[in-house]
Steps between C-alpha positions, in 0.01 A plus 500: 500500500208333671177471300233727643741718702581857406769648729557874539668744739397839630649725769748240633235226523437191288156393384365208301168482323368145498262371238350217704338342197815494286772385736576228749371497857661763723555521872596844631629559850780404735517123542663534845375705796678605821354611832743795521417776247862622500631177348566504125435184301617396154395176330697371204605181325852362509514434125404135544132567573539491879358789701712696746388762751730780613393673820672826596476745786624850423463609863776538757330253734466122498161379379306188590213424266301213355491431126212319330352449156235737381185283517412575136843424357502213248882488468598312817404447862726628776402379845524774765863537605636721777827672405738748658692757298792693642508876430534588131530137395345260252407134502443283192262205535475229235143380453489119478 
């Protein structure tokens, strides 16, 4: 439970109502952006407080794209990095 957050689900979607005066500061959005819209990105912690980024391409073709931090993200800064993903593959990047 997070003070000021009321989670709910409806029609296979998750929602959260935020009471901005009751809870901590929130940042909503994807902290990492890619030039290619077909790339899927997951950001998570490794259990020790370090951030990791998993980049995946579900397509049957190799993808070359550039990853960068979302300019408004307060979590970390990722300098633009060009990557190549082979078809239907993933890459995990540890954020220093």
